[in-house]
C-alpha positions as CSV (number, residue, x, y, z in Angstrom):
1,M,105.5,128.3,81.5
2,A,106.3,128.5,85.2
3,F,102.7,129.0,86.0
4,G,101.6,126.1,83.8
5,T,104.1,123.9,85.5
6,R,102.9,124.8,88.9
7,V,99.2,124.1,87.9
8,W,100.2,120.7,86.4
9,S,102.1,119.8,89.6
10,A,99.2,120.8,91.8
11,G,96.8,118.7,89.7
12,K,99.1,115.7,90.0
13,F,99.2,116.2,93.7
14,F,95.4,116.3,94.1
15,V,95.0,113.2,91.8
16,L,97.5,111.3,93.9
17,L,95.8,112.5,97.1
18,G,92.4,111.3,95.8
19,A,93.8,107.9,94.8
20,L,95.3,107.5,98.3
21,A,92.0,108.5,99.9
22,A,90.0,106.0,97.7
23,T,92.5,103.3,98.6
24,Y,92.1,104.0,102.3
25,V,88.3,103.9,102.0
26,L,88.4,100.6,100.2
27,F,90.8,99.0,102.7
28,A,88.8,100.3,105.6
29,A,85.6,98.9,104.2
30,G,87.2,95.6,103.5
31,A,88.7,95.4,107.0
32,M,85.3,96.3,108.6
33,R,83.6,93.6,106.5
34,V,86.2,91.0,107.6
35,A,85.8,92.1,111.2
36,I,82.0,91.8,111.1
37,R,82.3,88.3,109.6
38,V,84.8,87.3,112.3
39,R,82.2,88.3,114.9
40,E,79.5,86.2,113.2
41,V,78.7,82.6,114.3
42,Q,76.2,80.0,113.4
43,V,73.6,79.3,116.1
44,P,74.1,75.8,117.5
45,D,71.3,73.3,118.0
46,L,70.4,73.3,121.7
47,L,67.2,71.3,121.5
48,N,66.9,68.3,124.0
49,R,70.0,69.4,125.9
50,L,70.2,70.1,129.6
51,P,70.6,73.8,130.5
52,N,74.3,73.5,131.6
53,E,75.1,71.5,128.5
54,A,73.4,74.1,126.2
55,T,75.3,76.9,128.0
56,S,78.6,75.2,127.5
57,V,78.0,74.7,123.7
58,A,76.9,78.3,123.3
59,N,79.8,79.7,125.3
60,E,82.3,78.0,123.0
61,L,80.9,80.0,120.1
62,G,80.9,83.3,122.1
63,L,77.1,83.2,122.8
64,T,75.2,83.2,126.0
65,V,72.1,81.3,127.0
66,R,69.0,82.9,128.6
67,V,66.6,80.4,130.1
68,D,62.9,81.4,130.1
69,E,61.2,80.7,133.4
70,A,58.0,79.4,131.8
71,R,58.2,75.7,131.2
72,R,56.0,74.0,128.5
73,P,54.5,70.5,128.8
74,D,55.6,68.1,126.1
75,L,55.1,64.3,125.6
76,K,58.5,63.7,123.9
77,V,61.0,66.0,125.4
78,P,61.9,65.0,129.0
79,A,61.4,67.5,131.8
80,G,64.3,69.9,132.3
81,R,65.6,69.7,128.7
82,V,65.5,72.4,126.0
83,L,62.2,72.3,124.2
84,A,62.6,75.4,122.0
85,Q,65.2,78.1,121.2
86,D,65.4,81.6,119.6
87,P,67.2,82.2,117.3
88,A,66.7,78.9,115.7
89,A,69.6,76.5,115.0
90,G,71.6,77.2,111.8
91,L,70.9,81.0,111.7
92,T,73.8,83.4,111.6
93,T,74.2,85.8,114.5
94,R,76.8,88.0,116.2
95,R,79.0,86.9,119.0
96,Q,78.0,87.9,122.5
97,R,74.3,87.6,121.6
98,S,72.1,85.6,123.9
99,V,70.0,82.6,122.8
100,R,66.7,82.3,124.5
101,V,65.6,78.8,125.4
102,W,62.5,77.2,126.9
103,L,62.6,74.1,129.0
104,S,60.2,71.2,128.9
105,A,57.9,70.4,131.8
106,G,57.6,66.8,130.6
107,P,54.3,65.1,130.1
108,R,51.3,66.8,131.7
109,N,49.8,64.8,134.5
110,A,46.2,65.3,133.6
111,S,43.0,63.7,134.9
112,V,42.2,60.7,132.7
113,P,38.7,61.1,131.1
114,L,36.1,58.2,131.1
115,L,36.7,56.4,127.8
116,S,34.8,53.1,128.3
117,G,31.8,52.9,126.0
118,E,33.3,55.4,123.4
119,T,34.5,54.4,120.0
120,E,38.3,53.9,119.6
121,R,38.5,56.9,117.4
122,A,36.6,59.2,119.7
123,A,38.7,58.0,122.7
124,Q,41.9,58.8,120.8
125,A,40.7,62.2,120.0
126,R,39.8,62.9,123.6
127,L,43.3,61.8,124.7
128,V,44.9,64.2,122.2
129,E,42.7,67.1,123.5
130,Q,43.8,66.3,127.1
131,G,47.5,66.1,126.2
132,L,47.6,62.4,127.2
133,E,49.6,59.7,125.4
134,L,48.0,56.5,124.2
135,V,50.7,53.9,124.8
136,G,48.9,50.7,123.8
137,V,45.6,49.2,122.5
138,S,44.7,45.7,123.3
139,E,41.9,43.8,121.6
140,I,39.1,41.3,122.3
141,R,36.4,39.9,120.1
142,S,33.1,39.6,122.0
143,P,29.4,39.7,121.1
144,S,28.7,41.5,124.3
145,Y,30.0,44.9,123.1
146,A,29.7,46.9,119.9
147,S,32.5,46.7,117.4
148,D,35.5,49.1,117.9
149,V,34.2,50.3,121.3
150,V,36.5,50.8,124.3
151,V,35.7,48.1,126.8
152,A,38.2,49.1,129.5
153,Q,41.0,51.6,130.2
154,D,44.0,51.8,132.3
155,P,44.3,53.9,134.4
156,A,40.7,54.4,135.5
157,A,38.8,57.6,134.8
158,K,39.6,60.6,137.0
159,T,43.1,59.3,137.8
160,G,46.0,61.6,137.4
161,A,48.3,60.2,134.7
162,S,50.1,61.0,131.4
163,K,49.8,57.7,129.6
164,V,46.8,55.5,128.9
165,R,46.1,52.0,127.6
166,L,42.8,50.9,126.0
167,L,41.1,47.6,125.6
168,V,38.9,47.7,122.4
169,N,36.4,45.2,121.2
170,R,36.9,44.2,117.5
171,G,33.6,42.4,117.2
172,Q,32.6,38.8,117.3
173,Q,34.4,36.2,115.1
174,G,32.8,32.9,115.6
175,D,33.7,31.4,119.0
176,S,37.3,32.5,118.9
177,Y,38.9,35.6,120.4
178,V,42.2,37.4,120.0
179,M,44.1,37.3,123.3
180,P,44.7,41.0,124.4
181,D,48.2,42.2,125.5
182,L,47.7,42.6,129.2
183,I,51.3,43.3,130.2
184,G,51.4,46.4,132.4
185,V,47.6,46.3,133.1
186,D,46.1,45.9,136.6
187,G,45.8,42.1,137.2
188,D,42.5,42.1,139.1
189,R,40.8,44.3,136.5
190,A,42.1,42.2,133.6
191,A,41.0,39.0,135.3
192,S,37.6,40.3,136.0
193,L,37.1,41.3,132.4
194,L,38.2,38.0,131.1
195,R,36.0,36.0,133.5
196,D,33.0,38.1,132.3
197,Q,33.8,36.7,128.9
198,G,33.7,33.2,130.1
199,F,37.4,32.5,130.4
200,R,39.0,30.6,133.3
201,V,41.5,32.9,134.8
202,A,44.3,32.1,137.3
203,V,46.2,35.0,138.8
204,V,49.5,34.1,140.4
205,G,52.0,36.3,142.2
206,S,55.7,36.6,141.5
207,A,58.7,38.2,143.0
208,P,58.7,42.0,143.3
209,Y,59.7,43.9,140.1
210,P,61.8,47.1,140.6
211,G,59.7,50.1,139.5
212,V,56.5,48.1,138.9
213,A,53.6,48.5,141.3
214,A,52.1,45.5,143.0
215,G,49.3,43.7,141.1
216,I,50.5,44.7,137.6
217,V,50.6,41.9,135.0
218,V,54.2,41.0,134.1
219,R,53.5,37.7,132.2
220,Q,50.5,36.1,130.6
221,S,49.6,32.9,128.9
222,P,48.4,32.8,126.1
223,A,50.5,35.7,124.9
224,G,48.8,38.8,123.4
225,G,47.6,38.3,119.8
226,F,47.0,34.5,120.0
227,Q,43.6,33.1,119.0
228,I,41.8,31.8,122.1
229,A,38.4,30.1,122.3
230,A,35.8,30.9,124.9
231,G,36.2,28.9,128.2
232,E,39.9,28.3,127.7
233,P,42.2,28.8,130.7
234,V,44.2,32.1,131.0
235,S,47.2,32.6,133.4
236,L,48.2,36.0,134.6
237,E,51.4,36.5,136.6
238,V,51.4,39.8,138.6
239,S,54.1,41.6,140.5
240,R,54.2,41.6,144.3
């Protein structure tokens, strides 16, 4: 009986010891899981931020920012701002991890190709290939050119620029024309083109405009989009 009692007591001891060990393992695993979750954060959206701003936002979450030296040209994101990041915004990562960012170099200042004489569609395709932005298309209606062909461009071919305007012929429509939008175009070039079409053009100067080069059209009459007959007067006001 004494031996059986000792065996039973030893069995209860080992069972209790096993239960305590299992409880410790479960608590340890739970604590580790909680600790891991506490160290995890969601990657913030750093796009379009300045480097110091992106660093401040990341540091608040326990992350660091590593700026890649290679900058990438982009038409929409201004130079010096974050263009891309890795990991992407919204992903979960551990604290103390670095987020790699690439900065924008801004619009690429490429050499403008010769577009006059090409169809509007072909001209737009070439601008996309060169990484240039088409910022405006003005229209005329003239029997002197084929329909939907680029008649003039601003700036001229082989000029370093990032933005381009086109003047496109929409074809003849009786004796009337659609007045093109010439705001921002070189005044002498616009006047020469209109005179070639038989319009009476007067170019007048105005006061200097901050940030606008001399000779650029700042006002026009008639306004762009109005119907105008051949031979009618056109007034262009240019910056000085």
